[in-house]
N, C-alpha and C positions, 0 to 999 in steps of 0.2 A: 795696191797691196791686196785688195779683195781677190783679184785674179790669182795671185800667188797662193793665197789661203785656199781657194777652191781647187787649185792644182794639187796642193799638198794633200787635200782630202779626196783627190781623184774624181772630182765632180766636173766632168768635161763640159756639159752645156753651160754651167755657171761660169767656168773658167773662160769659155769662149765669149760669153755675153759681157763679162767684166773687162776682158782684154779689148774687145771691140769698142766698148764705151770709153776705155782709157785712150785707145788710139784715136778715136773721133775727137775727144776733148783736147788731147795733146796736139793733134793736127790743127784744130781751130786756134789754139793758143800759141802755136809755133814752138812746141817743145819736142824737137826731133829725137832727143835721147829717150824721152818717155814713150814715144811711138815705137822706137827700136826695142825698148824693154818689153813692151806688150806683145809685139809680133811673135816671138818664139812661144809665148804662152798660148796665143791663138793657134799657132801651128800644132802645138801638142794637142789642144782640144780637137782640132780638125782630125788629126790622126786617131785620137781615141774614139772619134765618132765614125771611123771607117774610111777616112780619106787620107791614107798614109802618105802617098806621094805629094799631095797638095800640102799636107802638114809639113813634110820635109822641106818643100820649097819655101813655105812661109818662115820656117825656123831659119833657114839659110839666108833669106832676105833680111830677117831681123838681125842675125849675126853680122851681116855686112853693114847694115845701117848703124848698128851699135858701134862697130869698129870705126866707122866714119866720124862718130862723135868724139872719138878719142877716149871714151870711158873704158874701164876694165873690170870694175867691181862685179858685174853680173855675168860676165862672159863664161865662167865655169858652169854656172847654173844653166845657161842657154845651151852650152855644148852638151851638158848632161841630158837636156831635153832632146837634142838631136840624136844622141846615142840611144836613148830609149825608143824613140820613134823608128830609128834605123833598125833596131832589133825587132820591132813589131812587124816590119815588112820584110824580114829575113836578111837584112844587110848587117850581119854581126861584125864583119871586118870593118865596115865604115863606122859602126858604133864604137868599136874598140879604139879606132883612130880618133874619134871625137873625144872619148874619155881620156886618152893620152894627152891630147891637146888641152883638155880641161884641167888636168892635173898640173900641166905646165903653167896654165893661166892662173891657177891658185897661187903658185909661187910668185908669179909676176905681179899679180894684183895686190898681194899682201893681205888678202881677205880670206882666211882659212876656214870660214864657217861651213863650207860645203865639202871640204876635203874628205871627211869620213864617208859621206854619201857617195862620192865619186869612186872611192875604193870599193865600197860595197857593190855599186852598180857594175864595176869592172869584173868583180868576182862573179856576179850573177850572169854577166854576159859570157864569161869564160865557160860557165857550166852549160849554157844553151847552144853554144856553137856546134858545128857539125862534128868536130872532134873535141869533145869536152876536155878541158885541162883542169881537173879537180884539184890537183896539187897547188897550182898557181891560184885557183879560185879560193882555196882555203887560206892561203897567204894573204890574199886581198881582204877577205872577211876578217881575219885576225888583225890586219893593219887598220881596217875601218873601226873595229871594236876598240883598239888601243887609242886611236885618234879621238874617237868620240868620248872615251873615258877621260883622256887628258883635257879635252875641252869642256868636260862636264855637260855634254849634250845628250841628255837622257833619251830623247826620242830617237836620235841617230844611233845611240848605243843599242837600243832595243831592236831597231831594224837590222843592224849588223849581227846581233846575237841570234835573231830569228833566221837570218840567211845562213849563218854558220850552222845552226842546229838543223835546218832543212838539208843542208849538204851532208852533215854527219848521218842524218836519218837515212838518206838515200844510200849511204855507204854501209849501213848496218851498224853504225857506231852508237 
């Protein structure tokens, strides 16, 4: 959980250190699901430290390992990490595909806590692609905002509101 907290705070070195510690302990104790949960976080940290391709490979490896355990709860979050890192290395199409899969995974997992953030990230990615789709991005931000409000998730609501306001600012609204 410390790795997740550091990731949410955008602290790459601490995320990597905690993820690696978790992977070591989980490997020693033979907890393959926990190893698989930590791998995408380590991948995100690698990418945030300038090792984008290595980070993507680590996230994909974690996704495969997590799927092999039969677990589904954290899959949307892991796919969101893949989308973020894909965007960092200029692969927005792959990032949008990962987010589409993540939104499908939210429905399958029955754990909607990451749904608002997935819509927000999709909107953000639509804005930065080669041919920005600001109309669809605004729809995504509005959906993220409504979802966060419905879930009473104040931090996710704030993130969605800030993304929407940045888009409107760019449009002169």
